[in-house]
C-alpha positions as CSV (number, residue, x, y, z in Angstrom):
1,M,-24.5,22.2,9.6
2,T,-21.0,21.1,10.6
3,T,-20.0,20.0,14.1
4,S,-17.0,21.3,15.9
5,L,-15.3,17.9,15.4
6,T,-15.8,18.1,11.6
7,R,-14.4,21.7,11.5
8,A,-11.4,20.7,13.7
9,R,-10.7,17.8,11.4
10,T,-10.7,20.0,8.2
11,R,-8.9,23.0,9.7
12,L,-5.8,22.5,7.6
13,S,-5.7,25.1,4.8
14,S,-5.3,23.7,1.3
15,A,-3.7,27.1,0.4
16,V,-0.9,26.4,2.8
17,L,-0.4,23.0,1.1
18,V,-0.3,24.8,-2.3
19,A,2.3,27.2,-1.0
20,V,4.4,24.4,0.6
21,G,4.2,22.3,-2.6
22,L,5.4,25.1,-4.9
23,A,7.9,26.9,-2.6
24,A,9.3,24.0,-0.6
25,G,9.3,21.8,-3.6
26,F,11.5,24.4,-5.4
27,G,13.6,24.8,-2.3
28,V,14.2,21.1,-1.9
29,A,15.1,20.7,-5.5
30,Q,17.5,23.7,-5.4
31,G,19.0,22.8,-2.0
32,T,19.6,19.1,-2.7
33,G,20.3,19.3,-6.4
34,V,17.8,16.5,-6.9
35,R,14.9,17.7,-8.9
36,A,13.0,14.5,-8.4
37,L,13.0,15.1,-4.6
38,G,11.5,18.5,-5.1
39,G,9.0,17.0,-7.5
40,A,8.0,14.5,-4.8
41,V,7.4,17.4,-2.3
42,F,5.3,19.1,-5.0
43,A,3.3,16.0,-5.8
44,A,2.7,15.0,-2.1
45,A,1.4,18.5,-1.3
46,G,-0.7,18.5,-4.4
47,V,-2.3,15.1,-3.6
48,A,-3.0,16.3,0.0
49,A,-4.5,19.5,-1.2
50,G,-6.5,17.7,-3.8
51,Y,-8.0,15.4,-1.2
52,L,-9.1,18.5,0.8
53,W,-10.6,20.1,-2.3
54,V,-12.7,17.1,-3.1
55,Q,-13.9,16.8,0.5
56,R,-14.7,20.5,0.8
57,R,-15.9,21.6,-2.7
58,G,-16.3,18.5,-4.9
59,W,-14.6,17.1,-8.0
60,A,-15.2,20.0,-10.3
61,V,-13.4,22.5,-8.0
62,A,-10.7,20.0,-7.2
63,L,-9.9,19.5,-10.9
64,G,-9.9,23.3,-11.5
65,L,-7.6,24.0,-8.6
66,G,-5.4,21.0,-9.6
67,G,-5.0,22.6,-13.0
68,L,-4.2,25.9,-11.4
69,Y,-1.5,24.2,-9.2
70,V,0.2,22.5,-12.1
71,G,-0.2,25.6,-14.2
72,A,1.5,27.7,-11.5
73,F,4.4,25.2,-11.6
74,V,4.7,25.5,-15.4
75,L,4.4,29.3,-15.2
76,A,7.2,29.6,-12.7
77,H,9.5,27.8,-15.2
78,V,8.3,30.1,-18.1
79,L,8.9,33.2,-16.0
80,A,12.4,32.0,-14.9
81,L,13.6,30.5,-18.1
82,G,11.7,32.3,-20.7
83,A,11.3,35.8,-19.2
84,G,14.5,35.8,-17.3
85,L,13.2,36.5,-13.8
86,P,15.2,35.2,-10.9
87,A,14.0,31.7,-10.0
88,W,13.0,32.6,-6.5
89,L,11.0,35.6,-7.7
90,A,9.2,33.5,-10.3
91,V,8.3,30.8,-7.7
92,S,7.2,33.5,-5.2
93,L,4.9,35.2,-7.6
94,V,3.1,32.1,-8.7
95,T,3.0,30.7,-5.2
96,I,1.3,33.9,-3.9
97,A,-1.2,33.9,-6.8
98,A,-2.0,30.2,-6.6
99,A,-2.4,30.1,-2.8
100,G,-4.6,33.3,-2.9
101,V,-6.9,31.8,-5.4
102,T,-7.0,28.5,-3.5
103,Y,-7.9,30.2,-0.3
104,A,-10.7,32.2,-2.0
105,V,-12.2,29.2,-3.7
106,A,-11.6,26.3,-1.3
107,D,-10.7,27.5,2.2
108,R,-12.7,30.6,2.8
109,P,-15.7,29.7,5.1
110,Q,-18.9,29.7,3.2
111,A,-21.9,31.3,4.8
112,E,-24.1,28.8,6.5
113,I,-27.8,29.1,5.6
114,S,-30.2,28.3,8.4
115,A,-33.7,27.1,7.8
116,D,-35.7,29.0,10.2
């Protein structure tokens, strides 16, 4: 059973961090013209989300979601450069998918089992 203090401390949604890392990382790279700066935003959000995943669901889930996060980044490039989609559309599609899966796997509250 978790206390209110524990829940308050872990209220930050890792799905939001995934969305910020992918979308804001792209926006920063585009807006500044410095791809490394966008990559820093992507990496920082990924590390923060990874920390939450390990705390909430363990290393196996964290590694799987980390792979999804990096895979979404790669897929956005494939969709934009290979398939010819506009860059913002490609980033939006992978961001929605990755954040949705992340919420379902790591952020959605699990049913508490009481031992009556």
